[in-house]
Backbone as a ProteinNet text record, in pm:
[ID]
protein_1_A
[PRIMARY]
XXXXXXXXXXXXXXXXXXXXXXXXXXXXXXXXXXXXXXXXXXXXXXXXXXXXXXXXXXXXXXXXXXXXXXXXXXXXXXXXXXXXXXXXXXXXXXXXXXXXXXXXXXXXXXXXXXXXXXXXXXXXXXXXXXXXXXXXXXXXXXXXXXXXXXXXXXXXXXXXXXXXXXXXXXXXXXXXXXXXXXXX
[TERTIARY]
13475	13592.3	13553.1	13447.4	13400.7	13363.4	13302.7	13264.5	13386.1	13494.3	13614.9	13680.9	13676.6	13729.8	13649.1	13517.2	13429.6	13459.5	13480.6	13513.8	13646.9	13744.8	13876.1	13862	13781.2	13758.5	13693.6	13596.6	13528	13621.6	13707.7	13803.8	13900.5	13942.1	14030.7	13959.5	13831.6	13753.2	13741.9	13718.2	13710.5	13842.8	13955.2	14086.7	14107.6	14066.1	14080	13995.9	13875.3	13789.7	13846.7	13902	13963.9	14080.1	14161.1	14273.4	14222.5	14113.8	14055.1	14010.1	13943	13896.3	14014.8	14120	14237.2	14307.5	14295.7	14358.1	14272.9	14150.6	14061.7	14122.3	14124	14188	14108.9	13980.2	13895.3	13893.1	13950.8	13956.5	13818.6	13720.5	13586.5	13520.1	13547.3	13494	13558	13688.9	13758.7	13702	13683.4	13632.6	13489.3	13404.4	13265.6	13260.3	13345.1	13349	13394.4	13495.9	13543.8	13434.8	13365.1	13257	13144.2	13112.3	13009.3	13046.6	13169.9	13216.2	13211.8	13256.9	13254.1	13110.8	13017.8	12877.3	12817.7	12848.8	12799.5	12858.1	12988.9	13052	12992.4	12966.8	12904	12766	12687.2	12553.9	12560.7	12647.7	12663.2	12714	12807.7	12861.7	12753.5	12668.8	12560	12461.9	12430.9	12341	12401.2	12528.3	12595	12601.6	12629.6	12635.7	12500.9	12394	12259.7	12231	12272.1	12252	12326.4	12448.6	12526.3	12461.1	12407.4	12337.1	12217.7	12141.8	12024.5	12067.7	12168.8	12216.1	12269.9	12348.1	12406.7	12300	12184.7	12076.3	11989.3	12008.7	11931.8	11991.3	11915.6	11966.7	12013.2	11938.5	11969	12099.2	12117	12236.3	12307.5	12284	12350.2	12501.4	12552.1	12698	12757.3	12686.6	12735.5	12740.1	12639.4	12638.1	12751.8	12775.1	12885.5	13018.4	13034.3	13156.5	13173.3	13064.5	13071.9	13107.9	13054.5	13088.6	13238.8	13297.2	13439.5	13528.9	13477.1	13556.7	13538.7	13440.3	13417.7	13505	13593.5	13691.8	13627.7	13523.9	13456.8	13387.2	13307.2	13233.2	13329.1	13431.3	13528.8	13598	13628.3	13693.2	13601.5	13474.5	13379.4	13363.2	13356.4	13345.3	13469.4	13585.8	13709.7	13709.4	13663.1	13656.9	13577	13470.6	13382.7	13414.9	13523	13561.4	13463.1	13399.5	13295.6	13333.5	13453.9	13491.2	13479.9	13404.2	13381.8	13501.6	13603.3	13722.3	13833.8	13889.2	13991.1	14121	14202.3	14325.2	14418.9	14443.1	14535.9	14489.9	14360.7	14307.3	14325.7	14306.3	14326.6	14473.1	14563.9	14707.4	14738.2	14681	14700.9	14651.7	14537.9	14485	14580.8	14642.1	14738.7	14857.3	14904.3	15017	14978.4	14859.9	14812.1	14802.9	14751.4	14732.9	14865.8	14973.4	15104.6	15186	15145.9	15224.8	15265.8	15169.5	15198.9	15271.1	15226.2	15297.7	15444.6	15470.1	15608.5	15692.1	15635	15707.8	15745.5	15654.9	15682.2	15799.5	15823.6	15932.6	16055.4	16053.4	16167.6	16172.5	16057.8	16054.3	15955.9	15965.8	15873.8	15872.1	15756.7	15750.5	15714.1	15763.1	15737.4	15695.8	15587.4	15540.9	15629.8	15693.3	15779.1	15702.7	15618.7	15542.5	15429.8	15330.7	15222.2	15208.8	15232.8	15222.3	15161.1	15044	14976.7	14967.7	14924.2	14905.3	15030.7	15143.6	15269.8	15302.2	15318.3	15348.1	15493	15563.5	15703.3	15715.1	15773.7	15787.7	15933.4	15962	16092.5	16064.6	16127.2	16119	16247.3	16233.6	16349	16342.7	16455	16462.8	16580	16558	16669.9	16755.6	16881.2	16974.5	16945	16863.9	16832	16680.3	16636.4	16496.5	16399.9	16445.7	16354	16360.2	16244	16241.2	16302.6	16317.1	16380.3	16314.1	16394.1	16349.5	16237.9	16252.4	16154.5	16017.6	16014.4	15887.4	15823.5	15904.7	15853.8	15796.9	15867.5	15818.9	15690.8	15679.6	15557.3	15438.7	15463.2	15358.1	15311.6	15407	15375.3	15298.5	15349.1	15282.9	15140.1	15122.6	14989.7	14891.8	14936.1	14849.2	14814.6	14911.6	14886.6	14796	14820	14736	14596.5	14582	14448.8	14372.8	14439.5	14374.4	14352.2	14443.5	14436	14470.5	14376.9	14405.8	14431.5	14396.7	14422.6	14563.1	14642.3	14781.5	14855.6	14922.3	14996.4	15130.1	15197.1	15327.8	15358.8	15429.4	15473.3	15624.4	15693.7	15840	15875.6	15962	16003.3	16153.9	16196.2	16337.7	16366.6	16461.8	16488.3	16616.7	16606.7	16721	16732.9	16850.2	16873.5	16959	16904.2	16976.9	17056.4	17183.3	17263.6	17203.1	17221.9	17174.3	17252.9	17187.8	17260	17368.5	17480.7	17594	17592.2	17601	17603.3	17744	17752.5	17881.2	17902.3	18016	18051	18170	18157.3	18269.4	18392	18506.1	18631.5	18658.6	18625.5	18653.1	18577.9	18465.8	18392.6	18454.9	18548.1	18613	18739.7	18792.3	18914	18883.4	18980.6	18964.3	18977.4	19080.6	19105.8	19096.1	18991.7	18979.8	19097.8	19140.2	19250	19203.6	19287.7	19252.8	19342.5	19287.8	19370.1	19435.5	19557.9	19631.3	19620.8	19577.1	19562	19653.6
4048.7	4127.9	4248.6	4232.8	4342.5	4462.7	4437.2	4546.3	4624.8	4553.8	4621.5	4700.8	4649.5	4724.1	4851.7	4841.4	4956.3	5060	5013	5103	5172.7	5096.4	5155	5264.3	5237.2	5335.4	5461.8	5442.8	5557.7	5638.8	5568.2	5639	5721.4	5667.4	5742.6	5866.5	5852.7	5967.5	6074.6	6030.5	6124.8	6200.1	6127.3	6191.9	6293.7	6260.3	6353.1	6478.6	6460.9	6576.9	6664	6601.1	6677.4	6760.5	6700.7	6774.7	6893	6873.1	6981.2	7095.7	7062.8	7165.7	7238	7164.5	7227.5	7324.1	7300.7	7390.1	7514.1	7514.2	7628.5	7751.8	7861.3	7983.5	8050.2	8035	8104	8029	8088.1	8020	7995.9	8081.7	8060.9	7938.3	7912.2	7792	7667.2	7672.8	7559.1	7532.5	7636.2	7620.6	7566.1	7618.5	7571.9	7425.8	7389.4	7251	7157.4	7198	7115.6	7099.5	7207.7	7201.1	7109.7	7117.1	7031.8	6883.8	6850	6710.8	6663.8	6746.6	6710	6689.2	6772.8	6759.2	6629.2	6595.7	6470.2	6350.6	6355	6245.6	6232.6	6345.5	6341.5	6277.8	6314.6	6259.1	6107.9	6066.2	5922.9	5848.6	5909	5846.7	5827.4	5927.7	5916.9	5807.4	5799.2	5694.6	5556	5540.7	5411.9	5373.7	5471.4	5445.3	5393.1	5455.3	5411.6	5271	5241.3	5107.4	5001.8	5032.7	4938.6	4915.8	5022.1	5012.7	4918.3	4931.8	4846.7	4702	4681.5	4545.5	4477.5	4549	4486.6	4455.2	4521.2	4496.2	4377	4321	4203.5	4083	4027.7	3922	3798	3752.8	3625	3624.3	3720.6	3715.8	3850	3941.1	4071.5	4061.3	3978.7	3962.5	3898.8	3802.8	3737.1	3836.1	3922.7	4023.4	4122.9	4165.2	4258.5	4194.6	4066.6	3994.8	3992.7	3967.9	3967.9	4106.4	4210.4	4346.5	4370.6	4325.5	4352.3	4270.5	4158.1	4075.2	4114.4	4194.6	4241.4	4364.5	4355	4461.6	4596.5	4597.5	4722.9	4783.8	4703.4	4755.1	4798.2	4716.5	4751.4	4883.7	4907.4	5032.9	5152.8	5137.1	5246.9	5273.4	5165.7	5183.7	5253.7	5218.4	5285	5432.9	5462.1	5601	5687.8	5629.6	5704.9	5683.2	5612.1	5587.8	5497.1	5405.9	5320.6	5172.6	5138.3	4996.2	4942.6	4832.3	4782.9	4713.1	4680.9	4615.6	4719.9	4737.9	4842.4	4806.1	4906.2	4894.2	4788.3	4790.8	4696.2	4551.7	4528.2	4392.9	4347.8	4439.5	4403.7	4374.6	4447	4419	4280.4	4249.3	4116.3	4005.7	4028.6	3928.4	3907.6	4014	4001.1	3916.9	3940.6	3862.9	3715.4	3688.4	3550.1	3482.7	3554.4	3494.9	3459.6	3526	3502	3394.9	3357.1	3264.6	3137.8	3057.9	2928.7	2943.6	3033.8	3047.5	3089.7	3178.4	3220.9	3108.2	3034.3	2922	2821.2	2796.4	2700.9	2747.1	2877.3	2932.2	2964.3	2922.1	2946.6	3086.8	3152	3288.9	3303.9	3416.9	3451	3603.5	3657.6	3801.9	3829.2	3942.6	3987.5	4133.3	4166.8	4304.9	4382.3	4488.1	4571.5	4691.8	4753.1	4868.9	4904.6	4973.2	5035.2	5176.5	5274.1	5414.1	5496.9	5554	5644.3	5587.4	5463.6	5401.4	5346.9	5355.7	5302.1	5174.9	5065.9	4936.5	4901.4	4858.4	4818	4671.6	4591.5	4447.5	4406.6	4291	4226.5	4096.7	4081.5	3959	3881	3764.5	3676.5	3567.6	3546.5	3442.3	3351.5	3222.9	3130.7	3136.4	3100.8	3105.5	3002.6	2902.8	2799.6	2785.9	2753.9	2720.5	2836.8	2956.9	3070.5	3137	3168.1	3228.8	3367.7	3428.5	3559	3665	3758.2	3865.6	3948.4	3981.9	4067.5	3999.4	3873.8	3801	3788	3760	3744.1	3876.7	3984.9	4116.2	4155.6	4120.7	4150.1	4072.6	3947.4	3866.9	3932.2	3976.6	4041.5	4171.1	4254.2	4382.2	4360.5	4262	4232.6	4196.3	4110.8	4068.4	4186.2	4273.2	4386.7	4490.9	4524.6	4625.7	4572.1	4440.4	4382.1	4388.4	4354.8	4354.7	4496.6	4587.7	4724.1	4824.7	4848	4941	5083.5	5113.9	5245.9	5256.7	5155.1	5154.7	5269.8	5353	5466.1	5422.9	5331.3	5283.4	5151.4	5064.7	4937.3	4930	4926.6	4915.6	4772.9	4710.8	4573.4	4570.6	4538.7	4519.4	4372.3	4343.6	4204.1	4154.8	4036.1	3971.7	3832.3	3801.8	3667.9	3592	3481.2	3397.4	3294.5	3270.4	3172.7	3033	2956.4	2817.6	2739.9	2648	2568.7	2484.3	2474.4	2396.8	2261.1	2156.8	2022.2	1993.2	1938.5	1903.5	1753.6	1721.4	1581.7	1549.6	1447.5	1412.7	1374.8	1423.4	1397.2	1247.7	1173.6	1029.7	958.5	1010.1	943.4	968.1	1063.2	1093.4	1011.7	947.3	868.1	738.7	696	571	452.1	453.5	343.3	396.6	361.2	411.3	362.8	448.8	415.4	309.1	199.9	93	106.1	74.6	76.8	-58.3	-60.9	-184.5	-216.5	-333.2	-371.6	-484.4
-10959.9	-10995	-11079.7	-11157.9	-11241.6	-11156.4	-11039.2	-10949.9	-10903.8	-10869.1	-10822.1	-10934.4	-11055.7	-11169.9	-11190.5	-11174.5	-11188.9	-11080.4	-10958.3	-10847.6	-10876.3	-10923.4	-10954.8	-11060.6	-11162.2	-11268.4	-11211.7	-11123	-11062.7	-10972.7	-10898.5	-10813.9	-10898.2	-11010	-11099.9	-11153.8	-11181.7	-11230.1	-11121.5	-10997.9	-10885.8	-10872.8	-10879.5	-10869.2	-10980.6	-11101.5	-11214.1	-11191.7	-11139.9	-11113.1	-11001.8	-10898.6	-10789.6	-10843.8	-10929.7	-10989.4	-11072.6	-11145.4	-11225.1	-11135.1	-11026.1	-10932.6	-10870.7	-10835.3	-10772.9	-10868	-10998.1	-11096.3	-11123.7	-11073	-11093.2	-11026	-11098.9	-11049	-10936.4	-10936.7	-10840	-10706.5	-10600.6	-10470.8	-10410.1	-10441.3	-10385	-10447.8	-10575.2	-10641.3	-10581	-10557.6	-10495.9	-10356.7	-10276.9	-10140	-10140.2	-10229.8	-10236.9	-10281.7	-10376.3	-10423.8	-10312.4	-10238.1	-10126.9	-10020.7	-9990.8	-9892.2	-9941.1	-10070.4	-10128.3	-10114.6	-10148.4	-10139.2	-9993.6	-9900.9	-9759.2	-9710.4	-9755.8	-9714.8	-9768.4	-9892.1	-9950.4	-9875.6	-9847.4	-9772.7	-9632.7	-9567.3	-9434.1	-9440.3	-9541.2	-9558	-9581.4	-9670.9	-9698.1	-9574.7	-9504.4	-9383	-9277.3	-9260.6	-9162.6	-9203.7	-9332.3	-9380.9	-9362.5	-9394.3	-9375.2	-9227.9	-9143.9	-9000.2	-8950.2	-8995.3	-8955.2	-9008.1	-9130.9	-9187.6	-9105.4	-9067.3	-8986.5	-8850.5	-8794.6	-8666.8	-8677.9	-8784.6	-8805.9	-8828.1	-8913.2	-8942.9	-8817.9	-8740	-8620.7	-8516.5	-8522.7	-8428.6	-8464.4	-8582.2	-8623.7	-8552.6	-8459.4	-8371.1	-8445.4	-8543.8	-8607.4	-8686	-8772.4	-8856.7	-8872	-8782.2	-8788.7	-8781.7	-8690.5	-8676.2	-8800.7	-8858.4	-8980.3	-9096.5	-9105.1	-9211.2	-9192.8	-9069.1	-9041.9	-9081.6	-9050.5	-9087.6	-9239.1	-9310.3	-9457.4	-9509.8	-9447.8	-9489.5	-9475.9	-9364.9	-9341.7	-9433.5	-9484.6	-9575.6	-9721.7	-9750.9	-9887.5	-9911.3	-10008.5	-10030.9	-10060.1	-10141.9	-10176.6	-10055.3	-9986.3	-9870.9	-9761.2	-9735.9	-9631.6	-9664.1	-9791.2	-9831.1	-9807.8	-9838.4	-9817.2	-9667	-9588.4	-9443.7	-9387.9	-9438.9	-9394.8	-9432.5	-9552.9	-9599.7	-9503.9	-9448.6	-9359.3	-9212.6	-9182.9	-9043.4	-8971.3	-9045.4	-8988.2	-8982.4	-9023.7	-9024.7	-8882.4	-8864.2	-8728.7	-8664.3	-8743.3	-8688.3	-8680.4	-8560.2	-8543.8	-8617.2	-8640.6	-8718.8	-8661.5	-8531.5	-8469.5	-8489.5	-8479.5	-8498.5	-8642.6	-8737.6	-8878.4	-8906.9	-8840.9	-8854.5	-8796.8	-8680.8	-8621.2	-8713.9	-8779.8	-8873.7	-8990.7	-9037.7	-9147.6	-9102.8	-8981.3	-8929.2	-8918.9	-8864.7	-8852.6	-8988.6	-9087	-9219.8	-9285.5	-9244.6	-9304.6	-9232.9	-9111.6	-9030.7	-9102.3	-9143.4	-9206.7	-9340.6	-9430.3	-9557.8	-9540.2	-9444.2	-9421.3	-9361.7	-9268.1	-9208.6	-9315.2	-9407.7	-9515.3	-9602.2	-9605.3	-9685.1	-9600	-9474	-9387.1	-9330.4	-9321.8	-9270.7	-9155.9	-9089	-8980.6	-8967.8	-8924.6	-8901.3	-8756.8	-8711.5	-8574.6	-8581.9	-8513.4	-8507.9	-8410.8	-8460.3	-8375.9	-8320.5	-8405.1	-8356.4	-8452.2	-8394.7	-8471.4	-8416.5	-8502.2	-8460.1	-8571.7	-8545.9	-8638.6	-8779.9	-8790.9	-8921.3	-8985.8	-8916.6	-8968.2	-8890.5	-8964.1	-8903.4	-8935	-8831	-8847.1	-8806.9	-8899.1	-8879.2	-8888	-8830.5	-8851.8	-8926.7	-9041.3	-9120.3	-9097	-9038.9	-9017.9	-9121.9	-9188.3	-9290.8	-9259	-9281.7	-9263.7	-9389.5	-9375.8	-9488	-9594	-9561.2	-9660.6	-9672.1	-9790.5	-9810.8	-9817.1	-9805	-9806.2	-9943.9	-9999.2	-10131.9	-10127.6	-10242.7	-10253.5	-10168.1	-10125.9	-10037.3	-10100.4	-10227.5	-10293.5	-10299.5	-10338.3	-10347.3	-10209.6	-10110.8	-9974.8	-9923.3	-9946.6	-9902.6	-9976.5	-10104.1	-10179.1	-10121.3	-10083.2	-10021.3	-9891.2	-9811.3	-9683.4	-9707.3	-9797.1	-9825.6	-9876.6	-9964.8	-10017.5	-9907.1	-9814.8	-9704.2	-9613.8	-9587.4	-9497.8	-9561.4	-9687.2	-9750.4	-9780.7	-9793.1	-9809.1	-9676.9	-9567.3	-9436.1	-9383.7	-9415.2	-9362.2	-9472.7	-9564.9	-9674.1	-9627.8	-9503.4	-9447.9	-9388.4	-9406.8	-9361.6	-9428.7	-9349.8	-9404.9	-9464.3	-9393	-9439.6	-9370.1	-9441.8	-9385.9	-9399.8	-9285.5	-9284.7	-9245	-9324.1	-9297.2	-9278	-9154.4	-9124.9	-9148.3	-9234.3	-9270	-9204.8	-9146.9	-9083.5	-9144.2	-9197.2	-9251	-9151.8	-9107.2	-9011.9	-9090.6	-9051.6	-9125.4	-9113.8	-9220.8	-9219.8	-9116.5	-9047.2	-8947.6	-9013.5	-8945.4	-8995.9	-8927	-9009.3	-8952.2	-8900.4	-8781.4	-8721.7	-8741.6	-8801.2	-8823.9	-8734	-8650.1	-8562.3	-8644.2	-8600.7	-8669.9	-8680.8	-8579.6	-8581.2	-8693.2	-8737.1	-8843.9	-8980.3	-8988.7	-9115.7	-9139.1	-9039.5	-9054.2	-9127.2	-9210.6	-9282.9	-9188.8	-9113.2	-9018.5	-8878.4	-8810.9	-8675.5	-8590.5	-8500.8	-8410.9	-8314.2	-8304.4	-8210.5	-8089.4	-7981.8	-7861.7	-7842.4	-7794.9	-7771.3	-7623.3	-7597.5	-7457.2	-7419.7
[MASK]
++++++++++++++++++++++++++++++++++++++++++++++++++++++++++++++++++++++++++++++++++++++++++++++++++++++++++++++++++++++++++++++++++++++++++++++++++++++++++++++++++++++++++++++++++++++++

C-alpha cells in the first residue's frame, strides 16, 4: 500500500507542475515543455512495450507474469497510460460485471450491461423491494469494482430499477374461523 501512496503523491506533484507550466505566460515555454513531456512518455512507452514483448515471449511463465502485471494496480495504471494494457477495455468491463454477480445477488440486486461507447459504460441495476441494501452503498460498490477493473473508464451511468417485493397470496378460505361445511 505504501507504493500506491507514493504513486498518488507523485501524481499530485505532476499535476501541480503541469498547472505551473500552464500558468507560464510564454507560449513557447509551454509548447516546449509539452513536447518534452510527450517525448519522455513516448520513450518510456516504447521501453515498456519492448519489456512486455520480452516477458510474453518467455514460454514457461510469461503468461503468468502478464496476468500479474494486469492485476497489479500500479503496473496496470502505467500500462493504461501508455496504451499497452494487454486486456482490452470491454473484457475488463466484463470482469467487473462478473466480480459483482454473487455479491449483488446476495443483496437482492443484479446488473445488466446496456452499452459501452467510447469509454462510457451504461448499466441497469435491478433491485428487489426487500432485502437489498441502500441504493447509495450498492452504487458505490458497483462504481468501485468498475473503476478498479477499468481505471480508464470515462463515465459510468447506472439506471436503477426497483422491483416490488413479491406479495404472498393467502387463500380466503384459510382466513375463515369456521370453514363452510356442505350439507349432504
